[in-house]
Structures are given as C-alpha cells and as structure tokens.
N, CA, C, O and the ligand as a Tripos MOL2 file, in Angstrom:
@<TRIPOS>MOLECULE
protein
  297   295    75     0     0
PROTEIN
NO_CHARGES

@<TRIPOS>ATOM
      1 N          46.0420   -0.2680    8.2170 N.3       1 MET1
      2 CA         45.0970    0.6470    7.5490 C.3       1 MET1
      3 C          45.2260    2.0540    8.1300 C.2       1 MET1
      4 O          45.3150    2.2230    9.3470 O.2       1 MET1
      5 N          45.2360    3.0430    7.2750 N.am      2 GLN2
      6 CA         45.3790    4.4280    7.7330 C.3       2 GLN2
      7 C          44.0600    4.9380    8.3180 C.2       2 GLN2
      8 O          42.9840    4.4950    7.9160 O.2       2 GLN2
      9 N          44.1490    5.8640    9.2620 N.am      3 PRO3
     10 CA         42.9010    6.3820    9.8830 C.3       3 PRO3
     11 C          41.9570    7.0160    8.8800 C.2       3 PRO3
     12 O          40.7390    6.9030    9.0210 O.2       3 PRO3
     13 N          42.5110    7.6960    7.8460 N.am      4 GLU4
     14 CA         41.6510    8.3400    6.8490 C.3       4 GLU4
     15 C          40.8600    7.3020    6.0350 C.2       4 GLU4
     16 O          39.6830    7.4840    5.7250 O.2       4 GLU4
     17 N          41.5490    6.2310    5.7120 N.am      5 THR5
     18 CA         40.9060    5.1570    4.9480 C.3       5 THR5
     19 C          39.7820    4.5370    5.7660 C.2       5 THR5
     20 O          38.6960    4.2560    5.2580 O.2       5 THR5
     21 N          40.0690    4.3330    7.0330 N.am      6 LEU6
     22 CA         39.0650    3.7490    7.9320 C.3       6 LEU6
     23 C          37.8300    4.6370    8.0060 C.2       6 LEU6
     24 O          36.6940    4.1640    7.9790 O.2       6 LEU6
     25 N          38.0950    5.9670    8.1040 N.am      7 LEU7
     26 CA         36.9960    6.9360    8.1930 C.3       7 LEU7
     27 C          36.1690    6.9290    6.9020 C.2       7 LEU7
     28 O          34.9390    6.9680    6.9360 O.2       7 LEU7
     29 N          36.8790    6.8770    5.7540 N.am      8 THR8
     30 CA         36.1880    6.8560    4.4600 C.3       8 THR8
     31 C          35.3060    5.6220    4.3370 C.2       8 THR8
     32 O          34.1600    5.7060    3.8940 O.2       8 THR8
     33 N          35.8460    4.4860    4.7320 N.am      9 VAL9
     34 CA         35.0920    3.2290    4.6760 C.3       9 VAL9
     35 C          33.8680    3.3180    5.5840 C.2       9 VAL9
     36 O          32.7760    2.8700    5.2340 O.2       9 VAL9
     37 N          34.0810    3.9080    6.7600 N.am     10 LEU10
     38 CA         32.9930    4.0450    7.7350 C.3      10 LEU10
     39 C          31.8620    4.9090    7.1680 C.2      10 LEU10
     40 O          30.6860    4.5540    7.2540 O.2      10 LEU10
     41 N          32.2470    6.0570    6.5840 N.am     11 ILE11
     42 CA         31.2560    6.9840    6.0170 C.3      11 ILE11
     43 C          30.5270    6.3420    4.8400 C.2      11 ILE11
     44 O          29.3090    6.4610    4.7090 O.2      11 ILE11
     45 N          31.2920    5.6600    3.9870 N.am     12 LEU12
     46 CA         30.6880    5.0190    2.8160 C.3      12 LEU12
     47 C          29.6860    3.9410    3.2090 C.2      12 LEU12
     48 O          28.6140    3.8310    2.6130 O.2      12 LEU12
     49 N          30.0430    3.1400    4.2250 N.am     13 SER13
     50 CA         29.1350    2.0740    4.6580 C.3      13 SER13
     51 C          27.9000    2.6590    5.3400 C.2      13 SER13
     52 O          26.8070    2.0970    5.2700 O.2      13 SER13
     53 N          28.0990    3.8040    6.0030 N.am     14 LEU14
     54 CA         26.9670    4.4880    6.6430 C.3      14 LEU14
     55 C          25.9860    4.9960    5.5860 C.2      14 LEU14
     56 O          24.7720    4.8530    5.7280 O.2      14 LEU14
     57 N          26.5400    5.5980    4.5140 N.am     15 LEU15
     58 CA         25.7170    6.1000    3.4150 C.3      15 LEU15
     59 C          24.9950    4.9550    2.7030 C.2      15 LEU15
     60 O          23.8220    5.0620    2.3440 O.2      15 LEU15
     61 N          25.7260    3.8610    2.5110 N.am     16 ALA16
     62 CA         25.1270    2.6940    1.8550 C.3      16 ALA16
     63 C          23.9850    2.1450    2.6990 C.2      16 ALA16
     64 O          22.9480    1.7410    2.1710 O.2      16 ALA16
     65 N          24.1840    2.1350    4.0140 N.am     17 GLY17
     66 CA         23.1540    1.6640    4.9330 C.3      17 GLY17
     67 C          21.9190    2.5390    4.8780 C.2      17 GLY17
     68 O          20.7910    2.0460    4.8660 O.2      17 GLY17
     69 N          22.1470    3.8590    4.8430 N.am     18 LEU18
     70 CA         21.0300    4.8070    4.7700 C.3      18 LEU18
     71 C          20.2710    4.6600    3.4570 C.2      18 LEU18
     72 O          19.0410    4.7020    3.4250 O.2      18 LEU18
     73 N          21.0280    4.4860    2.3710 N.am     19 GLY19
     74 CA         20.4130    4.2980    1.0680 C.3      19 GLY19
     75 C          19.5770    3.0360    1.0290 C.2      19 GLY19
     76 O          18.5020    3.0110    0.4290 O.2      19 GLY19
     77 N          20.0720    1.9880    1.6690 N.am     20 PHE20
     78 CA         19.3520    0.7190    1.7280 C.3      20 PHE20
     79 C          18.0540    0.8670    2.5050 C.2      20 PHE20
     80 O          17.0170    0.3300    2.1140 O.2      20 PHE20
     81 N          18.1230    1.6010    3.6100 N.am     21 LEU21
     82 CA         16.9270    1.8240    4.4260 C.3      21 LEU21
     83 C          15.8760    2.6320    3.6540 C.2      21 LEU21
     84 O          14.6800    2.3520    3.7280 O.2      21 LEU21
     85 N          16.3520    3.6390    2.9120 N.am     22 ALA22
     86 CA         15.4420    4.4600    2.1080 C.3      22 ALA22
     87 C          14.7650    3.6190    1.0350 C.2      22 ALA22
     88 O          13.5850    3.8000    0.7360 O.2      22 ALA22
     89 N          15.5350    2.6910    0.4590 N.am     23 LEU23
     90 CA         15.0160    1.7930   -0.5680 C.3      23 LEU23
     91 C          13.9490    0.8760    0.0130 C.2      23 LEU23
     92 O          12.9010    0.6670   -0.5980 O.2      23 LEU23
     93 N          14.2170    0.3310    1.1930 N.am     24 LEU24
     94 CA         13.2600   -0.5440    1.8750 C.3      24 LEU24
     95 C          11.9670    0.2100    2.1610 C.2      24 LEU24
     96 O          10.8700   -0.3190    1.9790 O.2      24 LEU24
     97 N          12.1150    1.4720    2.6190 N.am     25 ASP25
     98 CA         10.9600    2.3020    2.9400 C.3      25 ASP25
     99 C          10.1130    2.5440    1.6980 C.2      25 ASP25
    100 O           8.8840    2.5130    1.7560 O.2      25 ASP25
    101 N          10.7890    2.7860    0.5660 N.am     26 GLU26
    102 CA         10.1110    3.0260   -0.7010 C.3      26 GLU26
    103 C           9.3180    1.7900   -1.1340 C.2      26 GLU26
    104 O           8.1760    1.9000   -1.5820 O.2      26 GLU26
    105 N           9.9350    0.6160   -0.9960 N.am     27 PHE27
    106 CA          9.2730   -0.6410   -1.3610 C.3      27 PHE27
    107 C           8.0420   -0.8670   -0.4990 C.2      27 PHE27
    108 O           6.9860   -1.2710   -0.9850 O.2      27 PHE27
    109 N           8.2030   -0.5930    0.8150 N.am     28 ARG28
    110 CA          7.0980   -0.8050    1.7510 C.3      28 ARG28
    111 C           5.9250    0.1040    1.3870 C.2      28 ARG28
    112 O           4.7670   -0.3150    1.4150 O.2      28 ARG28
    113 N           6.2460    1.3640    1.0440 N.am     29 ARG29
    114 CA          5.2040    2.3290    0.7050 C.3      29 ARG29
    115 C           4.4620    1.8890   -0.5550 C.2      29 ARG29
    116 O           3.2400    2.0120   -0.6350 O.2      29 ARG29
    117 N           5.2080    1.3740   -1.5450 N.am     30 ARG30
    118 CA          4.5890    0.9330   -2.7930 C.3      30 ARG30
    119 C           3.6700   -0.2480   -2.5600 C.2      30 ARG30
    120 O           2.6070   -0.3450   -3.1730 O.2      30 ARG30
    121 N           4.0840   -1.1660   -1.6560 N.am     31 ARG31
    122 CA          3.2730   -2.3490   -1.3840 C.3      31 ARG31
    123 C           1.9550   -1.9430   -0.7240 C.2      31 ARG31
    124 O           0.9080   -2.5270   -1.0030 O.2      31 ARG31
    125 N           2.0160   -0.9290    0.1620 N.am     32 ILE32
    126 CA          0.8030   -0.4470    0.8270 C.3      32 ILE32
    127 C          -0.1460    0.1680   -0.2010 C.2      32 ILE32
    128 O          -1.3540   -0.0630   -0.1560 O.2      32 ILE32
    129 N           0.4080    0.9480   -1.1240 N.am     33 GLN33
    130 CA         -0.4130    1.5660   -2.1650 C.3      33 GLN33
    131 C          -1.0580    0.5070   -3.0440 C.2      33 GLN33
    132 O          -2.2280    0.6280   -3.4100 O.2      33 GLN33
    133 N          -0.2960   -0.5390   -3.3880 N.am     34 ALA34
    134 CA         -0.8000   -1.6010   -4.2510 C.3      34 ALA34
    135 C          -1.9410   -2.3480   -3.5670 C.2      34 ALA34
    136 O          -2.9490   -2.6670   -4.1990 O.2      34 ALA34
    137 N          -1.7790   -2.6240   -2.2780 N.am     35 SER35
    138 CA         -2.8180   -3.3690   -1.5680 C.3      35 SER35
    139 C          -4.0470   -2.4960   -1.3460 C.2      35 SER35
    140 O          -5.1650   -3.0050   -1.2750 O.2      35 SER35
    141 N          -3.8450   -1.1760   -1.2360 N.am     36 ALA36
    142 CA         -4.9770   -0.2750   -1.0360 C.3      36 ALA36
    143 C          -5.8200   -0.1880   -2.3020 C.2      36 ALA36
    144 O          -7.0470   -0.1370   -2.2300 O.2      36 ALA36
    145 N          -5.1680   -0.1690   -3.4540 N.am     37 SER37
    146 CA         -5.9040   -0.0550   -4.7100 C.3      37 SER37
    147 C          -6.5020   -1.3900   -5.1380 C.2      37 SER37
    148 O          -7.3030   -1.4390   -6.0710 O.2      37 SER37
    149 N          -6.1170   -2.4790   -4.4570 N.am     38 ALA38
    150 CA         -6.6360   -3.8000   -4.8100 C.3      38 ALA38
    151 C          -8.0040   -4.0480   -4.1810 C.2      38 ALA38
    152 O          -8.5960   -5.1060   -4.3970 O.2      38 ALA38
    153 N          -8.5100   -3.1010   -3.4130 N.am     39 ASP39
    154 CA         -9.8330   -3.2380   -2.8150 C.3      39 ASP39
    155 C         -10.9130   -3.3210   -3.8890 C.2      39 ASP39
    156 O         -10.8070   -2.6880   -4.9390 O.2      39 ASP39
    157 N         -11.9370   -4.0970   -3.6180 N.am     40 HIS40
    158 CA        -13.0620   -4.1590   -4.5360 C.3      40 HIS40
    159 C         -13.9270   -2.9100   -4.3900 C.2      40 HIS40
    160 O         -14.1360   -2.3930   -3.2930 O.2      40 HIS40
    161 N         -14.4130   -2.4540   -5.5170 N.am     41 ILE41
    162 CA        -15.3000   -1.2880   -5.4950 C.3      41 ILE41
    163 C         -16.7390   -1.7710   -5.6690 C.2      41 ILE41
    164 O         -17.0220   -2.5770   -6.5540 O.2      41 ILE41
    165 N         -17.6190   -1.2920   -4.8500 N.am     42 PHE42
    166 CA        -19.0270   -1.6570   -4.9170 C.3      42 PHE42
    167 C         -19.8630   -0.4200   -5.1940 C.2      42 PHE42
    168 O         -19.5400    0.6800   -4.7440 O.2      42 PHE42
    169 N         -20.9470   -0.6170   -5.9440 N.am     43 ARG43
    170 CA        -21.8720    0.4720   -6.1620 C.3      43 ARG43
    171 C         -23.2550   -0.0360   -5.7830 C.2      43 ARG43
    172 O         -23.7340   -1.0380   -6.3150 O.2      43 ARG43
    173 N         -23.8780    0.6620   -4.8680 N.am     44 CYS44
    174 CA        -25.1710    0.2180   -4.3520 C.3      44 CYS44
    175 C         -26.2670    0.3640   -5.4030 C.2      44 CYS44
    176 O         -26.4250    1.4260   -6.0040 O.2      44 CYS44
    177 N         -27.0320   -0.7270   -5.6230 N.am     45 ASP45
    178 CA        -28.1380   -0.6980   -6.5870 C.3      45 ASP45
    179 C         -29.2730    0.1970   -6.1150 C.2      45 ASP45
    180 O         -30.0340    0.7390   -6.9170 O.2      45 ASP45
    181 N         -29.3700    0.3400   -4.8220 N.am     46 GLN46
    182 CA        -30.5230    1.0420   -4.2500 C.3      46 GLN46
    183 C         -30.2890    2.5380   -4.0940 C.2      46 GLN46
    184 O         -31.1280    3.3470   -4.4900 O.2      46 GLN46
    185 N         -29.1340    2.9090   -3.5080 N.am     47 CYS47
    186 CA        -28.9120    4.3440   -3.2420 C.3      47 CYS47
    187 C         -27.7430    4.9170   -4.0450 C.2      47 CYS47
    188 O         -27.3910    6.0830   -3.8680 O.2      47 CYS47
    189 N         -27.1250    4.0950   -4.9440 N.am     48 SER48
    190 CA        -26.0410    4.5350   -5.8340 C.3      48 SER48
    191 C         -24.7790    4.9740   -5.1100 C.2      48 SER48
    192 O         -23.9340    5.6570   -5.6880 O.2      48 SER48
    193 N         -24.6500    4.5900   -3.8620 N.am     49 MET49
    194 CA        -23.4470    4.9540   -3.1270 C.3      49 MET49
    195 C         -22.2870    4.0630   -3.5750 C.2      49 MET49
    196 O         -22.4560    2.8550   -3.7440 O.2      49 MET49
    197 N         -21.1030    4.6670   -3.7670 N.am     50 ILE50
    198 CA        -19.9140    3.9110   -4.1630 C.3      50 ILE50
    199 C         -19.0050    3.7650   -2.9540 C.2      50 ILE50
    200 O         -18.6410    4.7480   -2.3080 O.2      50 ILE50
    201 N         -18.6440    2.5140   -2.6580 N.am     51 TYR51
    202 CA        -17.7900    2.2480   -1.4990 C.3      51 TYR51
    203 C         -16.8680    1.0940   -1.8180 C.2      51 TYR51
    204 O         -17.0580    0.3990   -2.8160 O.2      51 TYR51
    205 N         -15.8680    0.8860   -0.9730 N.am     52 THR52
    206 CA        -14.8970   -0.1910   -1.1940 C.3      52 THR52
    207 C         -14.9400   -1.1740   -0.0360 C.2      52 THR52
    208 O         -15.3410   -0.8350    1.0770 O.2      52 THR52
    209 N         -14.5150   -2.4070   -0.3270 N.am     53 ASP53
    210 CA        -14.4120   -3.4250    0.7110 C.3      53 ASP53
    211 C         -13.1980   -4.3110    0.4260 C.2      53 ASP53
    212 O         -12.5410   -4.1550   -0.6040 O.2      53 ASP53
    213 N         -12.9050   -5.2290    1.3250 N.am     54 ASP54
    214 CA        -11.7340   -6.0920    1.1840 C.3      54 ASP54
    215 C         -11.7920   -6.9240   -0.0950 C.2      54 ASP54
    216 O         -12.8630   -7.1650   -0.6500 O.2      54 ASP54
    217 N         -10.6070   -7.3590   -0.5500 N.am     55 VAL55
    218 CA        -10.5000   -8.1500   -1.7730 C.3      55 VAL55
    219 C         -11.1610   -9.5150   -1.6020 C.2      55 VAL55
    220 O         -11.6590  -10.0940   -2.5670 O.2      55 VAL55
    221 N         -11.1640  -10.0280   -0.3670 N.am     56 GLU56
    222 CA        -11.6590  -11.3870   -0.1140 C.3      56 GLU56
    223 C         -13.1740  -11.5000   -0.3230 C.2      56 GLU56
    224 O         -13.6750  -12.5740   -0.6570 O.2      56 GLU56
    225 N         -13.9000  -10.3980   -0.1270 N.am     57 VAL57
    226 CA        -15.3570  -10.4970   -0.1930 C.3      57 VAL57
    227 C         -15.8620  -10.3300   -1.6200 C.2      57 VAL57
    228 O         -15.3830   -9.4760   -2.3670 O.2      57 VAL57
    229 N         -16.8460  -11.1680   -1.9920 N.am     58 GLU58
    230 CA        -17.4510  -11.1100   -3.3230 C.3      58 GLU58
    231 C         -18.6690  -10.1890   -3.3120 C.2      58 GLU58
    232 O         -18.9550   -9.4990   -4.2900 O.2      58 GLU58
    233 N         -19.3700  -10.1940   -2.1950 N.am     59 ARG59
    234 CA        -20.5440   -9.3490   -2.0460 C.3      59 ARG59
    235 C         -20.3820   -8.5490   -0.7600 C.2      59 ARG59
    236 O         -19.8920   -9.0610    0.2460 O.2      59 ARG59
    237 N         -20.8010   -7.2800   -0.8070 N.am     60 SER60
    238 CA        -20.6200   -6.4260    0.3540 C.3      60 SER60
    239 C         -21.8810   -5.6290    0.6610 C.2      60 SER60
    240 O         -22.6360   -5.2540   -0.2360 O.2      60 SER60
    241 N         -22.0830   -5.3880    1.9200 N.am     61 ARG61
    242 CA        -23.2710   -4.6760    2.3560 C.3      61 ARG61
    243 C         -23.0300   -3.1650    2.2790 C.2      61 ARG61
    244 O         -21.9860   -2.6690    2.7010 O.2      61 ARG61
    245 N         -23.9890   -2.4620    1.7460 N.am     62 CYS62
    246 CA        -23.8840   -1.0040    1.6300 C.3      62 CYS62
    247 C         -23.8820   -0.3690    3.0160 C.2      62 CYS62
    248 O         -24.7830   -0.6300    3.8130 O.2      62 CYS62
    249 N         -22.8710    0.4720    3.3170 N.am     63 PRO63
    250 CA        -22.8300    1.1130    4.6370 C.3      63 PRO63
    251 C         -23.9170    2.1640    4.8270 C.2      63 PRO63
    252 O         -24.1620    2.6150    5.9450 O.2      63 PRO63
    253 N         -24.5770    2.5570    3.7200 N.am     64 HIS64
    254 CA        -25.5910    3.6050    3.8030 C.3      64 HIS64
    255 C         -26.9880    3.0350    4.0440 C.2      64 HIS64
    256 O         -27.6900    3.4740    4.9550 O.2      64 HIS64
    257 N         -27.3980    2.0410    3.2150 N.am     65 CYS65
    258 CA        -28.7630    1.5430    3.3350 C.3      65 CYS65
    259 C         -28.8320    0.0610    3.6820 C.2      65 CYS65
    260 O         -29.9160   -0.4490    3.9670 O.2      65 CYS65
    261 N         -27.6860   -0.6510    3.6650 N.am     66 GLY66
    262 CA        -27.6680   -2.0320    4.1150 C.3      66 GLY66
    263 C         -27.9510   -3.0570    3.0290 C.2      66 GLY66
    264 O         -27.9920   -4.2510    3.3270 O.2      66 GLY66
    265 N         -28.1460   -2.6460    1.7880 N.am     67 ARG67
    266 CA        -28.3910   -3.5750    0.7060 C.3      67 ARG67
    267 C         -27.0960   -4.2880    0.3230 C.2      67 ARG67
    268 O         -26.0370   -3.6620    0.2800 O.2      67 ARG67
    269 N         -27.1710   -5.6110    0.0390 N.am     68 THR68
    270 CA        -25.9870   -6.3670   -0.3670 C.3      68 THR68
    271 C         -25.7840   -6.2280   -1.8700 C.2      68 THR68
    272 O         -26.7110   -6.4590   -2.6460 O.2      68 THR68
    273 N         -24.5780   -5.8510   -2.2820 N.am     69 ASN69
    274 CA        -24.3030   -5.5790   -3.6850 C.3      69 ASN69
    275 C         -23.1640   -6.4430   -4.2150 C.2      69 ASN69
    276 O         -22.2990   -6.8830   -3.4580 O.2      69 ASN69
    277 N         -23.1770   -6.6780   -5.5280 N.am     70 ASP70
    278 CA        -22.0820   -7.3790   -6.2040 C.3      70 ASP70
    279 C         -20.9530   -6.3900   -6.4960 C.2      70 ASP70
    280 O         -21.1170   -5.1740   -6.3870 O.2      70 ASP70
    281 N         -19.8060   -6.9520   -6.8690 N.am     71 ILE71
    282 CA        -18.6440   -6.1170   -7.1990 C.3      71 ILE71
    283 C         -18.9560   -5.2500   -8.4150 C.2      71 ILE71
    284 O         -19.4950   -5.7250   -9.4150 O.2      71 ILE71
    285 N         -18.6110   -3.9860   -8.3110 N.am     72 PHE72
    286 CA        -18.8570   -3.0410   -9.3910 C.3      72 PHE72
    287 C         -17.6990   -3.0730  -10.3750 C.2      72 PHE72
    288 O         -16.5420   -2.9330   -9.9800 O.2      72 PHE72
    289 N         -18.0060   -3.2600  -11.6670 N.am     73 LYS73
    290 CA        -16.9470   -3.2570  -12.6930 C.3      73 LYS73
    291 C         -17.1410   -2.0820  -13.6390 C.2      73 LYS73
    292 O         -18.2570   -1.7770  -14.0600 O.2      73 LYS73
    293 N         -16.0300   -1.4330  -13.9620 N.am     74 PHE74
    294 CA        -16.0930   -0.2520  -14.8180 C.3      74 PHE74
    295 C         -16.3760   -0.6270  -16.2730 C.2      74 PHE74
    296 O         -16.4610    0.2500  -17.1310 O.2      74 PHE74
    297 ZN        -27.0960    1.7120   -0.4310 Zn       75 ZN75
@<TRIPOS>BOND
     1     1     2 1
     2     2     3 1
     3     3     4 2
     4     3     5 am
     5     5     6 1
     6     6     7 1
     7     7     8 2
     8     7     9 am
     9     9    10 1
    10    10    11 1
    11    11    12 2
    12    11    13 am
    13    13    14 1
    14    14    15 1
    15    15    16 2
    16    15    17 am
    17    17    18 1
    18    18    19 1
    19    19    20 2
    20    19    21 am
    21    21    22 1
    22    22    23 1
    23    23    24 2
    24    23    25 am
    25    25    26 1
    26    26    27 1
    27    27    28 2
    28    27    29 am
    29    29    30 1
    30    30    31 1
    31    31    32 2
    32    31    33 am
    33    33    34 1
    34    34    35 1
    35    35    36 2
    36    35    37 am
    37    37    38 1
    38    38    39 1
    39    39    40 2
    40    39    41 am
    41    41    42 1
    42    42    43 1
    43    43    44 2
    44    43    45 am
    45    45    46 1
    46    46    47 1
    47    47    48 2
    48    47    49 am
    49    49    50 1
    50    50    51 1
    51    51    52 2
    52    51    53 am
    53    53    54 1
    54    54    55 1
    55    55    56 2
    56    55    57 am
    57    57    58 1
    58    58    59 1
    59    59    60 2
    60    59    61 am
    61    61    62 1
    62    62    63 1
    63    63    64 2
    64    63    65 am
    65    65    66 1
    66    66    67 1
    67    67    68 2
    68    67    69 am
    69    69    70 1
    70    70    71 1
    71    71    72 2
    72    71    73 am
    73    73    74 1
    74    74    75 1
    75    75    76 2
    76    75    77 am
    77    77    78 1
    78    78    79 1
    79    79    80 2
    80    79    81 am
    81    81    82 1
    82    82    83 1
    83    83    84 2
    84    83    85 am
    85    85    86 1
    86    86    87 1
    87    87    88 2
    88    87    89 am
    89    89    90 1
    90    90    91 1
    91    91    92 2
    92    91    93 am
    93    93    94 1
    94    94    95 1
    95    95    96 2
    96    95    97 am
    97    97    98 1
    98    98    99 1
    99    99   100 2
   100    99   101 am
   101   101   102 1
   102   102   103 1
   103   103   104 2
   104   103   105 am
   105   105   106 1
   106   106   107 1
   107   107   108 2
   108   107   109 am
   109   109   110 1
   110   110   111 1
   111   111   112 2
   112   111   113 am
   113   113   114 1
   114   114   115 1
   115   115   116 2
   116   115   117 am
   117   117   118 1
   118   118   119 1
   119   119   120 2
   120   119   121 am
   121   121   122 1
   122   122   123 1
   123   123   124 2
   124   123   125 am
   125   125   126 1
   126   126   127 1
   127   127   128 2
   128   127   129 am
   129   129   130 1
   130   130   131 1
   131   131   132 2
   132   131   133 am
   133   133   134 1
   134   134   135 1
   135   135   136 2
   136   135   137 am
   137   137   138 1
   138   138   139 1
   139   139   140 2
   140   139   141 am
   141   141   142 1
   142   142   143 1
   143   143   144 2
   144   143   145 am
   145   145   146 1
   146   146   147 1
   147   147   148 2
   148   147   149 am
   149   149   150 1
   150   150   151 1
   151   151   152 2
   152   151   153 am
   153   153   154 1
   154   154   155 1
   155   155   156 2
   156   155   157 am
   157   157   158 1
   158   158   159 1
   159   159   160 2
   160   159   161 am
   161   161   162 1
   162   162   163 1
   163   163   164 2
   164   163   165 am
   165   165   166 1
   166   166   167 1
   167   167   168 2
   168   167   169 am
   169   169   170 1
   170   170   171 1
   171   171   172 2
   172   171   173 am
   173   173   174 1
   174   174   175 1
   175   175   176 2
   176   175   177 am
   177   177   178 1
   178   178   179 1
   179   179   180 2
   180   179   181 am
   181   181   182 1
   182   182   183 1
   183   183   184 2
   184   183   185 am
   185   185   186 1
   186   186   187 1
   187   187   188 2
   188   187   189 am
   189   189   190 1
   190   190   191 1
   191   191   192 2
   192   191   193 am
   193   193   194 1
   194   194   195 1
   195   195   196 2
   196   195   197 am
   197   197   198 1
   198   198   199 1
   199   199   200 2
   200   199   201 am
   201   201   202 1
   202   202   203 1
   203   203   204 2
   204   203   205 am
   205   205   206 1
   206   206   207 1
   207   207   208 2
   208   207   209 am
   209   209   210 1
   210   210   211 1
   211   211   212 2
   212   211   213 am
   213   213   214 1
   214   214   215 1
   215   215   216 2
   216   215   217 am
   217   217   218 1
   218   218   219 1
   219   219   220 2
   220   219   221 am
   221   221   222 1
   222   222   223 1
   223   223   224 2
   224   223   225 am
   225   225   226 1
   226   226   227 1
   227   227   228 2
   228   227   229 am
   229   229   230 1
   230   230   231 1
   231   231   232 2
   232   231   233 am
   233   233   234 1
   234   234   235 1
   235   235   236 2
   236   235   237 am
   237   237   238 1
   238   238   239 1
   239   239   240 2
   240   239   241 am
   241   241   242 1
   242   242   243 1
   243   243   244 2
   244   243   245 am
   245   245   246 1
   246   246   247 1
   247   247   248 2
   248   247   249 am
   249   249   250 1
   250   250   251 1
   251   251   252 2
   252   251   253 am
   253   253   254 1
   254   254   255 1
   255   255   256 2
   256   255   257 am
   257   257   258 1
   258   258   259 1
   259   259   260 2
   260   259   261 am
   261   261   262 1
   262   262   263 1
   263   263   264 2
   264   263   265 am
   265   265   266 1
   266   266   267 1
   267   267   268 2
   268   267   269 am
   269   269   270 1
   270   270   271 1
   271   271   272 2
   272   271   273 am
   273   273   274 1
   274   274   275 1
   275   275   276 2
   276   275   277 am
   277   277   278 1
   278   278   279 1
   279   279   280 2
   280   279   281 am
   281   281   282 1
   282   282   283 1
   283   283   284 2
   284   283   285 am
   285   285   286 1
   286   286   287 1
   287   287   288 2
   288   287   289 am
   289   289   290 1
   290   290   291 1
   291   291   292 2
   292   291   293 am
   293   293   294 1
   294   294   295 1
   295   295   296 2
@<TRIPOS>SUBSTRUCTURE
     1 MET1         2 RESIDUE 1 A MET
     2 GLN2         6 RESIDUE 1 A GLN
     3 PRO3        10 RESIDUE 1 A PRO
     4 GLU4        14 RESIDUE 1 A GLU
     5 THR5        18 RESIDUE 1 A THR
     6 LEU6        22 RESIDUE 1 A LEU
     7 LEU7        26 RESIDUE 1 A LEU
     8 THR8        30 RESIDUE 1 A THR
     9 VAL9        34 RESIDUE 1 A VAL
    10 LEU10       38 RESIDUE 1 A LEU
    11 ILE11       42 RESIDUE 1 A ILE
    12 LEU12       46 RESIDUE 1 A LEU
    13 SER13       50 RESIDUE 1 A SER
    14 LEU14       54 RESIDUE 1 A LEU
    15 LEU15       58 RESIDUE 1 A LEU
    16 ALA16       62 RESIDUE 1 A ALA
    17 GLY17       66 RESIDUE 1 A GLY
    18 LEU18       70 RESIDUE 1 A LEU
    19 GLY19       74 RESIDUE 1 A GLY
    20 PHE20       78 RESIDUE 1 A PHE
    21 LEU21       82 RESIDUE 1 A LEU
    22 ALA22       86 RESIDUE 1 A ALA
    23 LEU23       90 RESIDUE 1 A LEU
    24 LEU24       94 RESIDUE 1 A LEU
    25 ASP25       98 RESIDUE 1 A ASP
    26 GLU26      102 RESIDUE 1 A GLU
    27 PHE27      106 RESIDUE 1 A PHE
    28 ARG28      110 RESIDUE 1 A ARG
    29 ARG29      114 RESIDUE 1 A ARG
    30 ARG30      118 RESIDUE 1 A ARG
    31 ARG31      122 RESIDUE 1 A ARG
    32 ILE32      126 RESIDUE 1 A ILE
    33 GLN33      130 RESIDUE 1 A GLN
    34 ALA34      134 RESIDUE 1 A ALA
    35 SER35      138 RESIDUE 1 A SER
    36 ALA36      142 RESIDUE 1 A ALA
    37 SER37      146 RESIDUE 1 A SER
    38 ALA38      150 RESIDUE 1 A ALA
    39 ASP39      154 RESIDUE 1 A ASP
    40 HIS40      158 RESIDUE 1 A HIS
    41 ILE41      162 RESIDUE 1 A ILE
    42 PHE42      166 RESIDUE 1 A PHE
    43 ARG43      170 RESIDUE 1 A ARG
    44 CYS44      174 RESIDUE 1 A CYS
    45 ASP45      178 RESIDUE 1 A ASP
    46 GLN46      182 RESIDUE 1 A GLN
    47 CYS47      186 RESIDUE 1 A CYS
    48 SER48      190 RESIDUE 1 A SER
    49 MET49      194 RESIDUE 1 A MET
    50 ILE50      198 RESIDUE 1 A ILE
    51 TYR51      202 RESIDUE 1 A TYR
    52 THR52      206 RESIDUE 1 A THR
    53 ASP53      210 RESIDUE 1 A ASP
    54 ASP54      214 RESIDUE 1 A ASP
    55 VAL55      218 RESIDUE 1 A VAL
    56 GLU56      222 RESIDUE 1 A GLU
    57 VAL57      226 RESIDUE 1 A VAL
    58 GLU58      230 RESIDUE 1 A GLU
    59 ARG59      234 RESIDUE 1 A ARG
    60 SER60      238 RESIDUE 1 A SER
    61 ARG61      242 RESIDUE 1 A ARG
    62 CYS62      246 RESIDUE 1 A CYS
    63 PRO63      250 RESIDUE 1 A PRO
    64 HIS64      254 RESIDUE 1 A HIS
    65 CYS65      258 RESIDUE 1 A CYS
    66 GLY66      262 RESIDUE 1 A GLY
    67 ARG67      266 RESIDUE 1 A ARG
    68 THR68      270 RESIDUE 1 A THR
    69 ASN69      274 RESIDUE 1 A ASN
    70 ASP70      278 RESIDUE 1 A ASP
    71 ILE71      282 RESIDUE 1 A ILE
    72 PHE72      286 RESIDUE 1 A PHE
    73 LYS73      290 RESIDUE 1 A LYS
    74 PHE74      294 RESIDUE 1 A PHE
    75 ZN75       297 GROUP 0 **** ****
C-alpha cells in the first residue's frame, strides 16, 4: 500500500468517526428533549399555578400552596 493511500484511508476513517460521534450526540440530545417534554403538566385548583412533575406520578403536590392536583389536560 502506498503512503498516500494509507493517509487517505486514515483521514477518511477519522472523518467517519467524527461524523458518527456527532450523530450519537444528536440522538442523545433528542432523547433528552423527548423525555423532558414527556413530563406531566399540573395546574393547581387553588392558586392556578402551572407546574410539571415526573411521568410516573398521577397526582402531584403544588409547590406553591401544597394542594394535591390531578394531571392537567389541554
Ligand atoms: Zn397551589
């Protein structure tokens, strides 16, 4: 194999590696955004405060006045 060919292969594989890493980073960022928007939204019946909580919880306590509220649906 000629030295130039070796260098070309090396550069190409380096670029491919970088592109792959960028792709992985993009996927990771999208997954974080998806999980962030999957939070339940709650609206307090008592003080009308809108807040979010984990997806696992069905009812959440208002951080402002402490009243337990159901999931808010638009
Ligand atoms: Zn409240």
